[in-house]
N, CA, C and O atoms as a Tinker XYZ file with bonds, in Angstrom:
   328  protein
     1  N      0.851000   -1.168000    0.000000    73     2
     2  CA     0.000000    0.000000    0.000000    64     1     3
     3  C      0.898000    1.233000    0.000000    63     2     4     5
     4  O      1.763000    1.380000    0.864000    81     3
     5  N      0.692000    2.097000   -0.954000    73     3     6
     6  CA     1.561000    3.260000   -1.089000    64     5     7
     7  C      1.198000    4.387000   -0.132000    63     6     8     9
     8  O      2.080000    5.077000    0.380000    81     7
     9  N     -0.101000    4.577000    0.112000    73     7    10
    10  CA    -0.489000    5.747000    0.884000    64     9    11
    11  C     -1.585000    5.403000    1.885000    63    10    12    13
    12  O     -2.636000    4.879000    1.518000    81    11
    13  N     -1.331000    5.697000    3.123000    73    11    14
    14  CA    -2.365000    5.618000    4.140000    64    13    15
    15  C     -2.045000    6.664000    5.196000    63    14    16    17
    16  O     -0.945000    7.213000    5.243000    81    15
    17  N     -3.016000    6.918000    6.024000    73    15    18
    18  CA    -2.855000    7.958000    7.032000    64    17    19
    19  C     -2.959000    7.397000    8.443000    63    18    20    21
    20  O     -3.365000    8.098000    9.370000    81    19
    21  N     -2.590000    6.130000    8.602000    73    19    22
    22  CA    -2.692000    5.497000    9.912000    64    21    23
    23  C     -1.890000    6.274000   10.951000    63    22    24    25
    24  O     -2.401000    6.586000   12.027000    81    23
    25  N     -0.655000    6.581000   10.638000    73    23    26
    26  CA     0.208000    7.274000   11.594000    64    25    27
    27  C     -0.373000    8.632000   11.985000    63    26    28    29
    28  O     -0.394000    8.997000   13.160000    81    27
    29  N     -0.839000    9.367000   10.990000    73    27    30
    30  CA    -1.425000   10.688000   11.245000    64    29    31
    31  C     -2.619000   10.580000   12.196000    63    30    32    33
    32  O     -2.707000   11.324000   13.174000    81    31
    33  N     -3.526000    9.664000   11.911000    73    31    34
    34  CA    -4.710000    9.503000   12.756000    64    33    35
    35  C     -4.366000    8.904000   14.118000    63    34    36    37
    36  O     -4.998000    9.243000   15.118000    81    35
    37  N     -3.376000    8.021000   14.168000    73    35    38
    38  CA    -2.949000    7.458000   15.454000    64    37    39
    39  C     -2.407000    8.565000   16.351000    63    38    40    41
    40  O     -2.703000    8.612000   17.545000    81    39
    41  N     -1.614000    9.451000   15.767000    73    39    42
    42  CA    -1.060000   10.562000   16.558000    64    41    43
    43  C     -2.161000   11.513000   17.026000    63    42    44    45
    44  O     -2.122000   12.005000   18.153000    81    43
    45  N     -3.145000   11.771000   16.157000    73    43    46
    46  CA    -4.275000   12.623000   16.546000    64    45    47
    47  C     -5.046000   12.007000   17.703000    63    46    48    49
    48  O     -5.571000   12.717000   18.560000    81    47
    49  N     -5.111000   10.668000   17.721000    73    47    50
    50  CA    -5.809000    9.951000   18.791000    64    49    51
    51  C     -4.938000    9.814000   20.038000    63    50    52    53
    52  O     -5.370000    9.265000   21.052000    81    51
    53  N     -3.713000   10.318000   19.952000    73    51    54
    54  CA    -2.768000   10.286000   21.079000    64    53    55
    55  C     -2.487000    8.850000   21.533000    63    54    56    57
    56  O     -2.464000    8.554000   22.727000    81    55
    57  N     -2.273000    7.960000   20.544000    73    55    58
    58  CA    -1.974000    6.561000   20.827000    64    57    59
    59  C     -0.574000    6.211000   20.347000    63    58    60    61
    60  O     -0.090000    6.756000   19.356000    81    59
    61  N      0.065000    5.300000   21.060000    73    59    62
    62  CA     1.326000    4.741000   20.575000    64    61    63
    63  C      0.994000    3.604000   19.613000    63    62    64    65
    64  O     -0.151000    3.160000   19.535000    81    63
    65  N      1.997000    3.142000   18.890000    73    63    66
    66  CA     1.788000    1.984000   18.025000    64    65    67
    67  C      1.352000    0.782000   18.855000    63    66    68    69
    68  O      0.485000    0.015000   18.438000    81    67
    69  N      1.942000    0.624000   20.005000    73    67    70
    70  CA     1.592000   -0.507000   20.871000    64    69    71
    71  C      0.137000   -0.419000   21.331000    63    70    72    73
    72  O     -0.575000   -1.423000   21.329000    81    71
    73  N     -0.304000    0.768000   21.721000    73    71    74
    74  CA    -1.692000    0.950000   22.172000    64    73    75
    75  C     -2.684000    0.673000   21.045000    63    74    76    77
    76  O     -3.715000    0.036000   21.261000    81    75
    77  N     -2.369000    1.151000   19.848000    73    75    78
    78  CA    -3.237000    0.860000   18.707000    64    77    79
    79  C     -3.244000   -0.636000   18.430000    63    78    80    81
    80  O     -4.294000   -1.212000   18.145000    81    79
    81  N     -2.088000   -1.261000   18.512000    73    79    82
    82  CA    -1.994000   -2.700000   18.310000    64    81    83
    83  C     -2.897000   -3.469000   19.255000    63    82    84    85
    84  O     -3.570000   -4.415000   18.845000    81    83
    85  N     -2.915000   -3.070000   20.511000    73    83    86
    86  CA    -3.784000   -3.729000   21.494000    64    85    87
    87  C     -5.252000   -3.556000   21.104000    63    86    88    89
    88  O     -6.031000   -4.506000   21.167000    81    87
    89  N     -5.622000   -2.349000   20.704000    73    87    90
    90  CA    -7.008000   -2.075000   20.326000    64    89    91
    91  C     -7.466000   -2.898000   19.125000    63    90    92    93
    92  O     -8.638000   -3.263000   19.035000    81    91
    93  N     -6.551000   -3.192000   18.202000    73    91    94
    94  CA    -6.946000   -3.921000   16.987000    64    93    95
    95  C     -6.535000   -5.387000   17.020000    63    94    96    97
    96  O     -6.777000   -6.122000   16.063000    81    95
    97  N     -5.916000   -5.814000   18.117000    73    95    98
    98  CA    -5.521000   -7.211000   18.241000    64    97    99
    99  C     -4.318000   -7.596000   17.403000    63    98   100   101
   100  O     -4.209000   -8.729000   16.935000    81    99
   101  N     -3.417000   -6.643000   17.218000    73    99   102
   102  CA    -2.200000   -6.880000   16.434000    64   101   103
   103  C     -0.995000   -6.409000   17.240000    63   102   104   105
   104  O     -1.140000   -5.717000   18.247000    81   103
   105  N      0.182000   -6.789000   16.791000    73   103   106
   106  CA     1.401000   -6.378000   17.476000    64   105   107
   107  C      1.801000   -4.950000   17.092000    63   106   108   109
   108  O      1.329000   -4.397000   16.099000    81   107
   109  N      2.679000   -4.378000   17.904000    73   107   110
   110  CA     3.238000   -3.056000   17.585000    64   109   111
   111  C      3.981000   -3.130000   16.266000    63   110   112   113
   112  O      3.938000   -2.189000   15.474000    81   111
   113  N      4.664000   -4.241000   16.022000    73   111   114
   114  CA     5.419000   -4.412000   14.778000    64   113   115
   115  C      4.493000   -4.379000   13.560000    63   114   116   117
   116  O      4.830000   -3.791000   12.533000    81   115
   117  N      3.328000   -5.014000   13.681000    73   115   118
   118  CA     2.361000   -5.001000   12.577000    64   117   119
   119  C      1.874000   -3.584000   12.306000    63   118   120   121
   120  O      1.766000   -3.172000   11.151000    81   119
   121  N      1.580000   -2.834000   13.373000    73   119   122
   122  CA     1.138000   -1.444000   13.214000    64   121   123
   123  C      2.218000   -0.632000   12.503000    63   122   124   125
   124  O      1.916000    0.143000   11.595000    81   123
   125  N      3.463000   -0.805000   12.910000    73   123   126
   126  CA     4.572000   -0.082000   12.270000    64   125   127
   127  C      4.651000   -0.429000   10.786000    63   126   128   129
   128  O      4.896000    0.446000    9.956000    81   127
   129  N      4.448000   -1.689000   10.452000    73   127   130
   130  CA     4.489000   -2.109000    9.044000    64   129   131
   131  C      3.321000   -1.530000    8.264000    63   130   132   133
   132  O      3.488000   -1.128000    7.113000    81   131
   133  N      2.139000   -1.480000    8.872000    73   131   134
   134  CA     0.984000   -0.873000    8.203000    64   133   135
   135  C      1.252000    0.615000    7.954000    63   134   136   137
   136  O      0.948000    1.139000    6.882000    81   135
   137  N      1.816000    1.278000    8.946000    73   135   138
   138  CA     2.102000    2.714000    8.800000    64   137   139
   139  C      3.140000    2.985000    7.715000    63   138   140   141
   140  O      3.027000    3.964000    6.977000    81   139
   141  N      4.130000    2.139000    7.618000    73   139   142
   142  CA     5.195000    2.361000    6.632000    64   141   143
   143  C      4.796000    1.928000    5.232000    63   142   144   145
   144  O      5.429000    2.315000    4.249000    81   143
   145  N      3.738000    1.119000    5.145000    73   143   146
   146  CA     3.310000    0.626000    3.847000    64   145   147
   147  C      4.006000   -0.656000    3.432000    63   146   148   149
   148  O      3.783000   -1.146000    2.325000    81   147
   149  N      4.847000   -1.211000    4.302000    73   147   150
   150  CA     5.533000   -2.450000    3.951000    64   149   151
   151  C      4.622000   -3.661000    4.122000    63   150   152   153
   152  O      4.942000   -4.758000    3.665000    81   151
   153  N      3.492000   -3.453000    4.780000    73   151   154
   154  CA     2.490000   -4.506000    4.963000    64   153   155
   155  C      1.119000   -3.872000    4.772000    63   154   156   157
   156  O      0.881000   -2.748000    5.215000    81   155
   157  N      0.225000   -4.591000    4.116000    73   155   158
   158  CA    -1.106000   -4.061000    3.837000    64   157   159
   159  C     -2.138000   -4.787000    4.701000    63   158   160   161
   160  O     -2.213000   -6.016000    4.671000    81   159
   161  N     -2.930000   -4.042000    5.467000    73   159   162
   162  CA    -3.960000   -4.705000    6.269000    64   161   163
   163  C     -5.081000   -5.220000    5.374000    63   162   164   165
   164  O     -5.427000   -4.592000    4.373000    81   163
   165  N     -5.646000   -6.367000    5.741000    73   163   166
   166  CA    -6.828000   -6.799000    4.994000    64   165   167
   167  C     -7.987000   -5.898000    5.396000    63   166   168   169
   168  O     -7.862000   -5.079000    6.306000    81   167
   169  N     -9.097000   -6.052000    4.723000    73   167   170
   170  CA   -10.218000   -5.143000    4.945000    64   169   171
   171  C    -10.735000   -5.204000    6.375000    63   170   172   173
   172  O    -11.188000   -4.188000    6.903000    81   171
   173  N    -10.679000   -6.360000    7.009000    73   171   174
   174  CA   -11.182000   -6.482000    8.371000    64   173   175
   175  C    -10.263000   -5.782000    9.378000    63   174   176   177
   176  O    -10.732000   -5.172000   10.339000    81   175
   177  N     -8.970000   -5.876000    9.150000    73   175   178
   178  CA    -8.018000   -5.137000   10.001000    64   177   179
   179  C     -8.180000   -3.639000    9.743000    63   178   180   181
   180  O     -8.133000   -2.840000   10.678000    81   179
   181  N     -8.370000   -3.260000    8.484000    73   179   182
   182  CA    -8.575000   -1.850000    8.154000    64   181   183
   183  C     -9.811000   -1.312000    8.874000    63   182   184   185
   184  O     -9.800000   -0.181000    9.362000    81   183
   185  N    -10.872000   -2.110000    8.942000    73   183   186
   186  CA   -12.076000   -1.704000    9.674000    64   185   187
   187  C    -11.778000   -1.514000   11.160000    63   186   188   189
   188  O    -12.240000   -0.554000   11.774000    81   187
   189  N    -11.003000   -2.435000   11.732000    73   187   190
   190  CA   -10.639000   -2.315000   13.157000    64   189   191
   191  C     -9.813000   -1.064000   13.396000    63   190   192   193
   192  O    -10.011000   -0.354000   14.382000    81   191
   193  N     -8.877000   -0.799000   12.479000    73   191   194
   194  CA    -8.023000    0.389000   12.613000    64   193   195
   195  C     -8.879000    1.652000   12.573000    63   194   196   197
   196  O     -8.733000    2.529000   13.424000    81   195
   197  N     -9.770000    1.747000   11.587000    73   195   198
   198  CA   -10.582000    2.958000   11.460000    64   197   199
   199  C    -11.477000    3.147000   12.680000    63   198   200   201
   200  O    -11.652000    4.270000   13.154000    81   199
   201  N    -12.046000    2.049000   13.193000    73   199   202
   202  CA   -12.891000    2.145000   14.390000    64   201   203
   203  C    -12.063000    2.578000   15.600000    63   202   204   205
   204  O    -12.490000    3.444000   16.364000    81   203
   205  N    -10.894000    1.987000   15.777000    73   203   206
   206  CA   -10.033000    2.326000   16.920000    64   205   207
   207  C     -9.585000    3.779000   16.880000    63   206   208   209
   208  O     -9.385000    4.401000   17.923000    81   207
   209  N     -9.427000    4.318000   15.673000    73   207   210
   210  CA    -8.961000    5.692000   15.524000    64   209   211
   211  C    -10.102000    6.693000   15.387000    63   210   212   213
   212  O     -9.866000    7.899000   15.313000    81   211
   213  N    -11.332000    6.200000   15.354000    73   211   214
   214  CA   -12.485000    7.096000   15.261000    64   213   215
   215  C    -12.559000    7.840000   13.945000    63   214   216   217
   216  O    -12.978000    8.996000   13.895000    81   215
   217  N    -12.150000    7.174000   12.884000    73   215   218
   218  CA   -12.142000    7.810000   11.565000    64   217   219
   219  C    -12.753000    6.853000   10.539000    63   218   220   221
   220  O    -12.850000    5.650000   10.784000    81   219
   221  N    -13.154000    7.384000    9.418000    73   219   222
   222  CA   -13.735000    6.541000    8.377000    64   221   223
   223  C    -12.639000    5.794000    7.618000    63   222   224   225
   224  O    -11.488000    6.227000    7.567000    81   223
   225  N    -13.023000    4.672000    7.035000    73   223   226
   226  CA   -12.084000    3.938000    6.183000    64   225   227
   227  C    -11.557000    4.830000    5.075000    63   226   228   229
   228  O    -10.363000    4.831000    4.775000    81   227
   229  N    -12.464000    5.591000    4.467000    73   227   230
   230  CA   -12.090000    6.447000    3.349000    64   229   231
   231  C    -11.028000    7.463000    3.748000    63   230   232   233
   232  O    -10.083000    7.708000    2.998000    81   231
   233  N    -11.186000    8.052000    4.925000    73   231   234
   234  CA   -10.250000    9.104000    5.330000    64   233   235
   235  C     -8.850000    8.555000    5.594000    63   234   236   237
   236  O     -7.861000    9.259000    5.391000    81   235
   237  N     -8.762000    7.313000    6.042000    73   235   238
   238  CA    -7.457000    6.730000    6.338000    64   237   239
   239  C     -6.842000    6.034000    5.135000    63   238   240   241
   240  O     -5.643000    6.163000    4.887000    81   239
   241  N     -7.655000    5.296000    4.387000    73   239   242
   242  CA    -7.109000    4.402000    3.372000    64   241   243
   243  C     -7.368000    4.795000    1.921000    63   242   244   245
   244  O     -6.809000    4.167000    1.022000    81   243
   245  N     -8.184000    5.800000    1.659000    73   243   246
   246  CA    -8.445000    6.181000    0.267000    64   245   247
   247  C     -7.148000    6.620000   -0.397000    63   246   248   249
   248  O     -6.351000    7.283000    0.266000    81   247
   249  N     -6.889000    6.309000   -1.620000    73   247   250
   250  CA    -7.723000    5.565000   -2.569000    64   249   251
   251  C     -7.473000    4.054000   -2.550000    63   250   252   253
   252  O     -7.961000    3.344000   -3.429000    81   251
   253  N     -6.730000    3.557000   -1.576000    73   251   254
   254  CA    -6.415000    2.140000   -1.527000    64   253   255
   255  C     -7.672000    1.283000   -1.517000    63   254   256   257
   256  O     -7.749000    0.274000   -2.218000    81   255
   257  N     -8.649000    1.684000   -0.726000    73   255   258
   258  CA    -9.919000    0.967000   -0.673000    64   257   259
   259  C    -10.939000    1.816000   -1.412000    63   258   260   261
   260  O    -11.181000    2.968000   -1.050000    81   259
   261  N    -11.526000    1.252000   -2.431000    73   259   262
   262  CA   -12.505000    2.018000   -3.196000    64   261   263
   263  C    -13.796000    2.175000   -2.402000    63   262   264   265
   264  O    -14.137000    1.341000   -1.564000    81   263
   265  N    -14.481000    3.231000   -2.679000    73   263   266
   266  CA   -15.754000    3.510000   -1.998000    64   265   267
   267  C    -16.752000    2.384000   -2.247000    63   266   268   269
   268  O    -17.506000    2.016000   -1.347000    81   267
   269  N    -16.764000    1.847000   -3.436000    73   267   270
   270  CA   -17.685000    0.761000   -3.765000    64   269   271
   271  C    -17.388000   -0.466000   -2.904000    63   270   272   273
   272  O    -18.306000   -1.106000   -2.392000    81   271
   273  N    -16.117000   -0.787000   -2.746000    73   271   274
   274  CA   -15.732000   -1.929000   -1.930000    64   273   275
   275  C    -16.165000   -1.718000   -0.482000    63   274   276   277
   276  O    -16.645000   -2.653000    0.160000    81   275
   277  N    -16.005000   -0.528000    0.029000    73   275   278
   278  CA   -16.393000   -0.223000    1.402000    64   277   279
   279  C    -17.896000   -0.410000    1.582000    63   278   280   281
   280  O    -18.332000   -1.021000    2.558000    81   279
   281  N    -18.677000    0.104000    0.665000    73   279   282
   282  CA   -20.131000   -0.025000    0.756000    64   281   283
   283  C    -20.537000   -1.494000    0.714000    63   282   284   285
   284  O    -21.383000   -1.929000    1.496000    81   283
   285  N    -19.944000   -2.249000   -0.186000    73   283   286
   286  CA   -20.252000   -3.675000   -0.311000    64   285   287
   287  C    -19.948000   -4.414000    0.987000    63   286   288   289
   288  O    -20.757000   -5.219000    1.449000    81   287
   289  N    -18.800000   -4.146000    1.568000    73   287   290
   290  CA   -18.397000   -4.825000    2.800000    64   289   291
   291  C    -19.324000   -4.444000    3.950000    63   290   292   293
   292  O    -19.701000   -5.301000    4.748000    81   291
   293  N    -19.692000   -3.179000    4.044000    73   291   294
   294  CA   -20.586000   -2.756000    5.130000    64   293   295
   295  C    -21.943000   -3.438000    5.014000    63   294   296   297
   296  O    -22.534000   -3.823000    6.022000    81   295
   297  N    -22.433000   -3.587000    3.802000    73   295   298
   298  CA   -23.711000   -4.285000    3.583000    64   297   299
   299  C    -23.583000   -5.743000    4.008000    63   298   300   301
   300  O    -24.468000   -6.274000    4.679000    81   299
   301  N    -22.496000   -6.388000    3.625000    73   299   302
   302  CA   -22.290000   -7.791000    3.997000    64   301   303
   303  C    -22.184000   -7.960000    5.501000    63   302   304   305
   304  O    -22.703000   -8.930000    6.054000    81   303
   305  N    -21.523000   -7.033000    6.164000    73   303   306
   306  CA   -21.385000   -7.110000    7.620000    64   305   307
   307  C    -22.755000   -6.962000    8.286000    63   306   308   309
   308  O    -23.073000   -7.698000    9.220000    81   307
   309  N    -23.563000   -6.016000    7.810000    73   307   310
   310  CA   -24.890000   -5.816000    8.375000    64   309   311
   311  C    -25.769000   -7.041000    8.177000    63   310   312   313
   312  O    -26.601000   -7.352000    9.030000    81   311
   313  N    -25.595000   -7.731000    7.072000    73   311   314
   314  CA   -26.378000   -8.937000    6.795000    64   313   315
   315  C    -25.842000  -10.152000    7.538000    63   314   316   317
   316  O    -26.480000  -11.204000    7.555000    81   315
   317  N    -24.682000  -10.010000    8.145000    73   315   318
   318  CA   -24.081000  -11.119000    8.858000    64   317   319
   319  C    -23.361000  -12.093000    7.958000    63   318   320   321
   320  O    -23.120000  -13.238000    8.342000    81   319
   321  N    -23.012000  -11.645000    6.748000    73   319   322
   322  CA   -22.334000  -12.510000    5.790000    64   321   323
   323  C    -20.831000  -12.546000    6.018000    63   322   324   325
   324  O    -20.143000  -13.372000    5.419000    81   323
   325  N    -20.319000  -11.698000    6.844000    73   323   326
   326  CA   -18.864000  -11.673000    7.100000    64   325   327
   327  C    -18.598000  -11.862000    8.563000    63   326   328
   328  O    -17.442000  -11.872000    8.984000    81   327
């Protein structure tokens, strides 16, 4: 993933990488990799990250995650398909 704003939003939330990792059930190392772009979170981890940071998926991950994909996933989650 070339561009994300995880670090920016994490800092706004006044969280360390370790604290965010605990909130999303991942290690500090994984958070660091997501922030640097050396590792790409799957959509479910991306949802956890956005919820933990109090921000929308679009604001953190656009254009990596298309708006259409986000809408589709939210519908599936509401239906209990995921």
